[in-house]
MMTF fields as JSON, N, C-alpha, C and O atoms, coordinates in Angstrom:
{
  "mmtfVersion": "1.0.0",
  "mmtfProducer": "UNKNOWN",
  "numBonds": 271,
  "numAtoms": 272,
  "numGroups": 68,
  "numChains": 1,
  "numModels": 1,
  "chainsPerModel": [1],
  "groupsPerChain": [68],
  "chainIdList": ["A"],
  "bondAtomList": [4, 2, 8, 6, 12, 10, 16, 14, 20, 18, 24, 22, 28, 26, 32, 30, 36, 34, 40, 38, 44, 42, 48, 46, 52, 50, 56, 54, 60, 58, 64, 62, 68, 66, 72, 70, 76, 74, 80, 78, 84, 82, 88, 86, 92, 90, 96, 94, 100, 98, 104, 102, 108, 106, 112, 110, 116, 114, 120, 118, 124, 122, 128, 126, 132, 130, 136, 134, 140, 138, 144, 142, 148, 146, 152, 150, 156, 154, 160, 158, 164, 162, 168, 166, 172, 170, 176, 174, 180, 178, 184, 182, 188, 186, 192, 190, 196, 194, 200, 198, 204, 202, 208, 206, 212, 210, 216, 214, 220, 218, 224, 222, 228, 226, 232, 230, 236, 234, 240, 238, 244, 242, 248, 246, 252, 250, 256, 254, 260, 258, 264, 262, 268, 266],
  "bondOrderList": [1, 1, 1, 1, 1, 1, 1, 1, 1, 1, 1, 1, 1, 1, 1, 1, 1, 1, 1, 1, 1, 1, 1, 1, 1, 1, 1, 1, 1, 1, 1, 1, 1, 1, 1, 1, 1, 1, 1, 1, 1, 1, 1, 1, 1, 1, 1, 1, 1, 1, 1, 1, 1, 1, 1, 1, 1, 1, 1, 1, 1, 1, 1, 1, 1, 1, 1],
  "groupList": [{"groupName": "MET", "atomNameList": ["N", "CA", "C", "O"], "elementList": ["N", "C", "C", "O"], "formalChargeList": [0, 0, 0, 0], "bondAtomList": [1, 0, 2, 1, 3, 2], "bondOrderList": [1, 1, 2], "singleLetterCode": "M", "chemCompType": "L-PEPTIDE LINKING"}, {"groupName": "TYR", "atomNameList": ["N", "CA", "C", "O"], "elementList": ["N", "C", "C", "O"], "formalChargeList": [0, 0, 0, 0], "bondAtomList": [1, 0, 2, 1, 3, 2], "bondOrderList": [1, 1, 2], "singleLetterCode": "Y", "chemCompType": "L-PEPTIDE LINKING"}, {"groupName": "PHE", "atomNameList": ["N", "CA", "C", "O"], "elementList": ["N", "C", "C", "O"], "formalChargeList": [0, 0, 0, 0], "bondAtomList": [1, 0, 2, 1, 3, 2], "bondOrderList": [1, 1, 2], "singleLetterCode": "F", "chemCompType": "L-PEPTIDE LINKING"}, {"groupName": "THR", "atomNameList": ["N", "CA", "C", "O"], "elementList": ["N", "C", "C", "O"], "formalChargeList": [0, 0, 0, 0], "bondAtomList": [1, 0, 2, 1, 3, 2], "bondOrderList": [1, 1, 2], "singleLetterCode": "T", "chemCompType": "L-PEPTIDE LINKING"}, {"groupName": "GLN", "atomNameList": ["N", "CA", "C", "O"], "elementList": ["N", "C", "C", "O"], "formalChargeList": [0, 0, 0, 0], "bondAtomList": [1, 0, 2, 1, 3, 2], "bondOrderList": [1, 1, 2], "singleLetterCode": "Q", "chemCompType": "L-PEPTIDE LINKING"}, {"groupName": "ARG", "atomNameList": ["N", "CA", "C", "O"], "elementList": ["N", "C", "C", "O"], "formalChargeList": [0, 0, 0, 0], "bondAtomList": [1, 0, 2, 1, 3, 2], "bondOrderList": [1, 1, 2], "singleLetterCode": "R", "chemCompType": "L-PEPTIDE LINKING"}, {"groupName": "LEU", "atomNameList": ["N", "CA", "C", "O"], "elementList": ["N", "C", "C", "O"], "formalChargeList": [0, 0, 0, 0], "bondAtomList": [1, 0, 2, 1, 3, 2], "bondOrderList": [1, 1, 2], "singleLetterCode": "L", "chemCompType": "L-PEPTIDE LINKING"}, {"groupName": "GLU", "atomNameList": ["N", "CA", "C", "O"], "elementList": ["N", "C", "C", "O"], "formalChargeList": [0, 0, 0, 0], "bondAtomList": [1, 0, 2, 1, 3, 2], "bondOrderList": [1, 1, 2], "singleLetterCode": "E", "chemCompType": "L-PEPTIDE LINKING"}, {"groupName": "VAL", "atomNameList": ["N", "CA", "C", "O"], "elementList": ["N", "C", "C", "O"], "formalChargeList": [0, 0, 0, 0], "bondAtomList": [1, 0, 2, 1, 3, 2], "bondOrderList": [1, 1, 2], "singleLetterCode": "V", "chemCompType": "L-PEPTIDE LINKING"}, {"groupName": "ILE", "atomNameList": ["N", "CA", "C", "O"], "elementList": ["N", "C", "C", "O"], "formalChargeList": [0, 0, 0, 0], "bondAtomList": [1, 0, 2, 1, 3, 2], "bondOrderList": [1, 1, 2], "singleLetterCode": "I", "chemCompType": "L-PEPTIDE LINKING"}, {"groupName": "ALA", "atomNameList": ["N", "CA", "C", "O"], "elementList": ["N", "C", "C", "O"], "formalChargeList": [0, 0, 0, 0], "bondAtomList": [1, 0, 2, 1, 3, 2], "bondOrderList": [1, 1, 2], "singleLetterCode": "A", "chemCompType": "L-PEPTIDE LINKING"}, {"groupName": "PRO", "atomNameList": ["N", "CA", "C", "O"], "elementList": ["N", "C", "C", "O"], "formalChargeList": [0, 0, 0, 0], "bondAtomList": [1, 0, 2, 1, 3, 2], "bondOrderList": [1, 1, 2], "singleLetterCode": "P", "chemCompType": "L-PEPTIDE LINKING"}, {"groupName": "TRP", "atomNameList": ["N", "CA", "C", "O"], "elementList": ["N", "C", "C", "O"], "formalChargeList": [0, 0, 0, 0], "bondAtomList": [1, 0, 2, 1, 3, 2], "bondOrderList": [1, 1, 2], "singleLetterCode": "W", "chemCompType": "L-PEPTIDE LINKING"}, {"groupName": "HIS", "atomNameList": ["N", "CA", "C", "O"], "elementList": ["N", "C", "C", "O"], "formalChargeList": [0, 0, 0, 0], "bondAtomList": [1, 0, 2, 1, 3, 2], "bondOrderList": [1, 1, 2], "singleLetterCode": "H", "chemCompType": "L-PEPTIDE LINKING"}, {"groupName": "LYS", "atomNameList": ["N", "CA", "C", "O"], "elementList": ["N", "C", "C", "O"], "formalChargeList": [0, 0, 0, 0], "bondAtomList": [1, 0, 2, 1, 3, 2], "bondOrderList": [1, 1, 2], "singleLetterCode": "K", "chemCompType": "L-PEPTIDE LINKING"}, {"groupName": "SER", "atomNameList": ["N", "CA", "C", "O"], "elementList": ["N", "C", "C", "O"], "formalChargeList": [0, 0, 0, 0], "bondAtomList": [1, 0, 2, 1, 3, 2], "bondOrderList": [1, 1, 2], "singleLetterCode": "S", "chemCompType": "L-PEPTIDE LINKING"}, {"groupName": "ASP", "atomNameList": ["N", "CA", "C", "O"], "elementList": ["N", "C", "C", "O"], "formalChargeList": [0, 0, 0, 0], "bondAtomList": [1, 0, 2, 1, 3, 2], "bondOrderList": [1, 1, 2], "singleLetterCode": "D", "chemCompType": "L-PEPTIDE LINKING"}, {"groupName": "ASN", "atomNameList": ["N", "CA", "C", "O"], "elementList": ["N", "C", "C", "O"], "formalChargeList": [0, 0, 0, 0], "bondAtomList": [1, 0, 2, 1, 3, 2], "bondOrderList": [1, 1, 2], "singleLetterCode": "N", "chemCompType": "L-PEPTIDE LINKING"}, {"groupName": "GLY", "atomNameList": ["N", "CA", "C", "O"], "elementList": ["N", "C", "C", "O"], "formalChargeList": [0, 0, 0, 0], "bondAtomList": [1, 0, 2, 1, 3, 2], "bondOrderList": [1, 1, 2], "singleLetterCode": "G", "chemCompType": "PEPTIDE LINKING"}],
  "groupTypeList": [0, 1, 2, 3, 4, 5, 6, 7, 5, 6, 3, 6, 8, 4, 8, 4, 9, 2, 6, 9, 9, 8, 6, 8, 10, 8, 6, 6, 11, 12, 5, 8, 3, 5, 11, 6, 4, 13, 14, 15, 6, 16, 9, 9, 13, 6, 10, 15, 10, 6, 1, 16, 15, 10, 15, 8, 14, 5, 0, 15, 15, 9, 17, 14, 14, 14, 6, 18],
  "groupIdList": [1, 2, 3, 4, 5, 6, 7, 8, 9, 10, 11, 12, 13, 14, 15, 16, 17, 18, 19, 20, 21, 22, 23, 24, 25, 26, 27, 28, 29, 30, 31, 32, 33, 34, 35, 36, 37, 38, 39, 40, 41, 42, 43, 44, 45, 46, 47, 48, 49, 50, 51, 52, 53, 54, 55, 56, 57, 58, 59, 60, 61, 62, 63, 64, 65, 66, 67, 68],
  "secStructList": [7, 2, 2, 2, 2, 2, 2, 2, 2, 2, 2, 2, 2, 2, 2, 2, 2, 2, 2, 2, 2, 2, 2, 2, 2, 2, 2, 2, 2, 2, 2, 2, 2, 1, 7, 7, 7, 2, 2, 2, 2, 2, 2, 2, 2, 2, 2, 2, 2, 2, 2, 2, 2, 2, 2, 2, 2, 2, 2, 2, 2, 2, 2, 2, 2, 2, 2, 7],
  "xCoordList": [7.491, 6.174, 5.31, 4.588, 5.404, 4.656, 5.14, 4.352, 6.456, 7.024, 6.541, 6.243, 6.463, 6.021, 4.546, 4.164, 3.713, 2.304, 2.183, 1.384, 2.99, 2.948, 3.443, 2.913, 4.454, 4.988, 3.95, 3.823, 3.201, 2.156, 1.058, 0.566, 0.685, -0.348, 0.139, -0.62, 1.39, 1.956, 1.989, 1.662, 2.383, 2.442, 1.046, 0.879, 0.048, -1.319, -1.805, -2.468, -1.469, -1.832, -1.119, -1.7, 0.141, 0.878, 0.247, 0.193, -0.228, -0.905, -2.174, -2.458, -2.946, -4.172, -3.864, -4.52, -2.869, -2.515, -2.061, -2.434, -1.25, -0.755, -1.91, -1.933, -2.865, -3.999, -4.856, -5.326, -5.056, -5.843, -5.145, -5.786, -3.828, -3.077, -3.155, -3.347, -3.004, -3.066, -4.452, -4.575, -5.496, -6.852, -7.103, -7.672, -6.681, -6.889, -6.093, -6.591, -4.845, -3.991, -4.51, -4.348, -5.137, -5.635, -7.022, -7.292, -7.896, -9.291, -9.525, -10.398, -8.768, -9.005, -8.753, -9.635, -7.599, -7.421, -8.431, -8.87, -8.791, -9.743, -11.101, -11.723, -11.558, -12.866, -12.826, -13.824, -11.673, -11.577, -11.58, -12.255, -10.819, -10.679, -11.888, -12.299, -12.471, -13.624, -14.524, -14.09, -15.744, -16.646, -16.158, -15.317, -16.717, -16.322, -16.581, -17.674, -15.543, -15.671, -15.399, -15.128, -15.474, -15.323, -13.907, -13.721, -12.919, -11.533, -11.279, -10.577, -11.836, -11.622, -12.298, -11.805, -13.427, -14.078, -13.213, -13.17, -12.518, -11.601, -10.483, -10.056, -10.01, -8.952, -9.461, -8.733, -10.71, -11.287, -11.379, -11.05, -11.825, -11.923, -10.547, -10.396, -9.542, -8.183, -7.663, -7.063, -7.894, -7.422, -8.124, -7.486, -9.412, -10.124, -9.675, -9.609, -9.368, -8.869, -7.499, -7.225, -6.642, -5.326, -5.467, -4.754, -6.38, -6.596, -7.131, -6.696, -8.076, -8.63, -7.556, -7.51, -6.689, -5.646, -4.656, -4.155, -4.367, -3.459, -4.09, -3.396, -5.393, -6.072, -6.09, -5.871, -6.353, -6.405, -5.031, -4.926, -3.977, -2.626, -2.298, -1.706, -2.682, -2.399, -3.149, -2.573, -4.425, -5.215, -4.698, -4.673, -4.283, -3.798, -2.472, -2.215, -1.626, -0.357, -0.594, 0.115, -1.578, -1.905, -2.468, -2.123, -3.334, -3.91, -2.844, -2.9, -1.878, -0.795, 0.022, 0.441, 0.242, 1.015, 0.245, 0.835, -1.077, -1.881, -1.874, -1.792, -1.96, -2.008, -0.635, -0.527, 0.415, 1.746, 2.484, 3.624],
  "yCoordList": [91.956, 91.676, 90.919, 89.985, 91.344, 90.643, 89.196, 88.272, 89.026, 87.684, 86.765, 85.596, 87.288, 86.438, 86.063, 84.936, 86.994, 86.654, 85.58, 84.65, 85.735, 84.753, 83.394, 82.353, 83.415, 82.17, 81.481, 80.257, 82.247, 81.66, 81.042, 79.952, 81.736, 81.203, 79.918, 78.958, 79.899, 78.724, 77.546, 76.421, 77.8, 76.687, 76.168, 74.967, 77.03, 76.569, 75.697, 74.682, 76.102, 75.289, 73.947, 72.914, 73.962, 72.706, 71.801, 70.584, 72.394, 71.612, 70.996, 69.827, 71.764, 71.235, 70.065, 69.025, 70.234, 69.175, 67.923, 66.806, 68.122, 66.989, 66.23, 64.999, 66.962, 66.313, 65.541, 64.442, 66.119, 65.423, 64.138, 63.099, 64.209, 63.015, 61.945, 60.767, 62.36, 61.389, 60.748, 59.535, 61.577, 61.024, 60.025, 58.958, 60.369, 59.467, 58.179, 57.082, 58.33, 57.149, 56.219, 55.002, 56.786, 55.942, 55.39, 54.213, 56.232, 55.815, 54.909, 54.042, 55.089, 54.241, 52.769, 51.957, 52.374, 50.955, 50.45, 49.301, 51.327, 50.942, 50.61, 49.612, 51.437, 51.21, 49.974, 49.265, 49.723, 48.575, 47.268, 46.312, 47.226, 45.959, 45.632, 44.474, 46.653, 46.409, 47.634, 48.723, 47.482, 48.647, 49.708, 49.454, 50.891, 52.027, 51.72, 51.307, 51.936, 51.647, 52.914, 53.976, 52.785, 53.952, 54.518, 55.725, 53.673, 54.153, 55.148, 56.139, 54.898, 55.826, 57.168, 58.215, 57.135, 58.391, 59.162, 60.391, 58.448, 59.113, 59.804, 60.898, 59.17, 59.773, 61.05, 62.038, 61.031, 62.23, 63.35, 64.497, 63.023, 64.046, 64.597, 65.798, 63.72, 64.158, 65.104, 66.135, 64.75, 65.593, 66.947, 67.973, 66.961, 68.243, 69.089, 70.314, 68.45, 69.198, 69.8, 70.94, 69.045, 69.579, 70.754, 71.749, 70.649, 71.733, 72.97, 74.088, 72.767, 73.895, 74.59, 75.819, 73.81, 74.424, 75.182, 76.233, 74.661, 75.381, 76.694, 77.707, 76.696, 77.924, 78.946, 80.135, 78.476, 79.39, 80.005, 81.202, 79.194, 79.725, 80.765, 81.8, 80.492, 81.437, 82.744, 83.822, 82.654, 83.864, 84.653, 85.882, 83.977, 84.698, 85.386, 86.482, 84.755, 85.401, 86.616, 87.616, 86.536, 87.688, 88.828, 89.99, 88.492, 89.521, 90.182, 91.389, 89.408, 89.983, 90.971, 92.015, 90.633, 91.533, 92.827, 93.906, 92.713, 93.916, 94.818, 96.041, 94.212, 95.005, 95.556, 96.679, 94.777, 95.163, 95.924, 96.307],
  "zCoordList": [78.57, 79.119, 78.097, 78.443, 76.843, 75.795, 75.684, 75.483, 75.821, 75.682, 76.804, 76.561, 78.033, 79.146, 78.997, 79.313, 78.518, 78.294, 77.216, 77.323, 76.187, 75.104, 75.599, 75.211, 76.452, 77.008, 77.892, 77.843, 78.704, 79.53, 78.666, 78.96, 77.617, 76.727, 76.069, 75.936, 75.663, 75.018, 75.984, 75.606, 77.227, 78.168, 78.486, 78.695, 78.53, 78.778, 77.615, 77.827, 76.392, 75.226, 75.288, 74.956, 75.713, 75.839, 76.895, 76.721, 77.988, 79.03, 78.471, 78.732, 77.704, 77.109, 76.18, 76.247, 75.315, 74.366, 75.113, 74.755, 76.157, 76.934, 77.589, 77.577, 78.159, 78.823, 77.814, 78.107, 76.635, 75.611, 75.19, 75.04, 75.0, 74.596, 75.681, 75.383, 76.942, 78.041, 78.116, 78.284, 77.989, 78.058, 76.932, 77.161, 75.717, 74.58, 74.77, 74.516, 75.223, 75.39, 76.476, 76.382, 77.511, 78.61, 78.302, 78.543, 77.773, 77.627, 76.418, 76.466, 75.34, 74.168, 74.45, 74.173, 74.985, 75.288, 76.32, 76.267, 77.258, 78.3, 77.687, 78.054, 76.763, 76.142, 75.239, 75.103, 74.628, 73.722, 74.51, 74.129, 75.616, 76.343, 77.196, 77.274, 77.844, 78.715, 78.741, 78.365, 79.17, 79.209, 80.201, 81.064, 80.037, 80.87, 82.348, 82.734, 83.161, 84.59, 85.398, 84.838, 86.707, 87.57, 87.53, 87.688, 87.323, 87.334, 86.203, 86.401, 85.036, 83.93, 84.209, 83.788, 84.919, 85.294, 86.279, 86.234, 87.175, 88.092, 87.319, 87.687, 86.254, 85.439, 84.777, 84.69, 84.312, 83.699, 84.727, 84.427, 85.938, 86.986, 87.344, 87.566, 87.402, 87.713, 86.632, 86.938, 85.374, 84.275, 84.283, 84.048, 84.549, 84.576, 85.763, 85.66, 86.884, 88.044, 87.74, 88.117, 87.065, 86.688, 85.742, 85.876, 84.786, 83.837, 84.552, 84.277, 85.472, 86.22, 87.039, 87.089, 87.684, 88.504, 87.625, 88.025, 86.429, 85.524, 85.073, 84.979, 84.793, 84.369, 85.498, 85.271, 86.721, 87.866, 88.108, 88.372, 88.021, 88.22, 87.158, 87.46, 85.919, 84.835, 85.068, 84.93, 85.418, 85.627, 86.818, 86.77, 87.89, 89.065, 88.753, 89.251, 87.934, 87.591, 86.694, 86.805, 85.814, 84.958, 85.809, 85.6, 86.768, 87.633, 88.499, 88.734, 88.972, 89.773, 88.947, 89.448, 87.68, 86.82, 86.561, 86.496, 86.413, 86.183, 87.417, 87.296, 88.606, 89.835, 90.193, 90.686, 89.952, 90.393, 89.436, 89.699]
}
């Protein structure tokens, strides 16, 4: 049980790192070549939505383990 909790925490950290890398890789060239546009804001919203869904899934799985 301890191992699965640790594994969930590790995967959430990996998701955070991946999202940060993707945002930096996409937004840096975008800002250098042209000013900030609506498409880059859509990417930010998409990344935050993915992060929120990952957090919700993690919390719901932890709650299920506590109840079950």
